[in-house]
Every structure is written in structure tokens, then in C-alpha cells.
C-alpha positions, -999 to +999 in steps of 0.1 A: -354+411+301-373+384+320-355+361+344-363+331+321-346+348+292-316+357+314-313+320+325-316+309+288-289+333+276-266+324+305-271+287+296-262+294+259-231+313+270-221+284+292-225+258+265-207+280+239-177+284+262-178+247+271-176+236+234-157+264+219-123+259+203-098+269+230-069+252+211-043+261+237-008+245+233-019+213+251-053+209+234-059+193+200-089+185+178-077+150+169-050+125+175-034+134+142-033+171+152-017+160+185+010+139+168+018+168+144+019+193+173+040+172+196+065+163+168+072+198+156+104+200+176+115+164+171+151+163+160+151+127+148+172+098+157+207+084+148+192+050+142+190+042+105+174+015+083+202+017+057+219-015+069+187-035+061+185-021+026+219-034+015+215-055-017+180-043-023+175-020-053+149+006-044+130+035-060+117+065-041+080+073-044+057+101-031+021+094-025+001+122-008+021+133+023+042+101+023+076+098+007+094+064+011+113+037-007+100+006-023+118-024-039+125-019-076+105-045-096+115-046-132+150-059-127+134-088-107+112-099-136+131-127-153+119-119-189+115-081-188+111-063-211+079-081-221+081-069-257+112-091-262+087-119-267+054-100-271+063-088-306+031-101-322-006-103-313-013-130-286-032-152-311-001-156-332+022-161-301+001-191-290+012-211-320+032-244-317+065-228-328+066-206-297+076-218-262+050-218-235+057-189-212+027-182-189-003-195-207-009-218-178-015-189-153-049-194-138-064-160-127-079-163-092-084-126-083-120-117-091-149-132-111-142-137-148-170-114-157-152-086-138-115-093-145-093-110-171-057-106-183-065-074-203-079-057-172-043-051-160-022-058-191-022-037-222-019-059-253-006-030-273+021-021-248+031-051-228+060-033-211+035-014-190+005-022-169-028-005-177-052+014-154-090+010-156-090+042-177-063+030-201-034+049-186+000+033-187+014+022-153+051+014-148+058-021-134+078-004-106+046+013-095+022-016-098+006-006-065-012+021-084-030-006-102-040-024-070-052+009-054-080+013-079-100-015-063-083-018-029-083+019-018-086+013+020-056-010+020-037+014-002-043+043+023-032+021+052-001+010+032+009+046+026+009+053+063+025+020+072-005+002+088-008-024+060+021-044+046+057-047+058+083-021+064+119-031+056+141-024+087+113-010+109+103+027+111+138+042+111+147+065+082+150+060+054+116+043+055+113+015+030+082-007+025+073-038+005+047-033-022+015-053-028+033-078-052+061-085-027+036-102-005+007-111-028+007-130-061-012-105-083-029-135-102-038-152-069-036-126-042-052-145-013-025-156+012-031-192+020-031-205+056+001-221+068+019-232+099+041-205+116+078-207+108+085-212+145+065-238+163+058-229+200+064-262+218+057-246+252+022-237+241+015-273+230+026-285+265+003-260+282-027-271+261-022-308+270 
């Protein structure tokens, strides 16, 4: 074997050893692997979020690798079940003899060509929401409806990077859902003054 080939093979061996997967106890492929590895022997904490959940009715959900609590929704809807009023086709219910309920809702979510009331509500089963493929979605799990179009936010929400946890990260983990922060008919959160006005900052800016 020529000297040039020997140098070439030696170089290949060096590069392979440099980039090969050693994967010793202290080495990980990614930050996620490191978190999983380092937390194997974690025994948990005595701190609990239960005190913050008093008076809040919750349901447990599992999405992917995440299991946590969310606020129960149906009992918070004043006129649920919807079929108590929606007993006839909408055209008939719009007559003068029926009280106005939510005919004045102005949908400001997406363009009218893309979305209207029937995109999310099923006229044949008003006690459930409706997926884009026509599957029934329970009002307590309305986030499944939102996740169809807002998948990046949904993935972040499952892991806790989007939205608001109730009582922090202590177990049992509980999180607000999309509709607890966003009006589904007008989801954009409007600009507003902070609830606490920092007078010290105002003085510094003068």
C-alpha cells in the first residue's frame, strides 16, 4: 500500500472516530435526550398545584406524550346543551317568534371564503363541534378543532411553551385551552395597557 493510501485511510479512521456515536453516560445527541437522561432518577417534588385548582372543574387529557388537566368547558357555557334551542333548522329559528341568541356574532377569524359558522359547527348535531373531515368534537376538547389549522401552536401548547399553565409547572399540571384566552370567533388578542403601570419607568424616561 502506497504512503498516500495509508495517509488517506488514517484520515478516514480519524474522521470516523471523531464523529462516531460514543454515547457515553455524559454525552447526548440532543437537548431532549439530555433532559430525558438526566431526569431518569428524578424523584419529583413535594410542591403541588392542587391549591390553585380549587373551584376549577377539570378534565384529564392525553395528547402524544403529554397528559395534563384542562378546564372543563361545557358547564361554563350558559345555554348548553345547544339542542335545547337548536331543535329546528336555522332558517326556521331565525323567525320573529324566537329570541335573538347569537345571530349578532361577527366572525373575524379567517376570510369568509375560507371559514363560516358551519366550518366548526355541525347544523345536524349542535351539541358537538365538527372537524374539517366531519368528525364530531366534544366542546371540552375544542383545542382539537384549533389544532387543525394552528398545528405549531398546538405542539407548543402540549409541551407548555404556548398558553398559560394553572399554578405553574408543579404536578398535577393544568393548562388553559385555546378558548380560555382567545375568543374563537375573534381570536386576535387586542393591544391593551398592562394591568400594573410602572411609574418608575415613566420617571426614568422623562
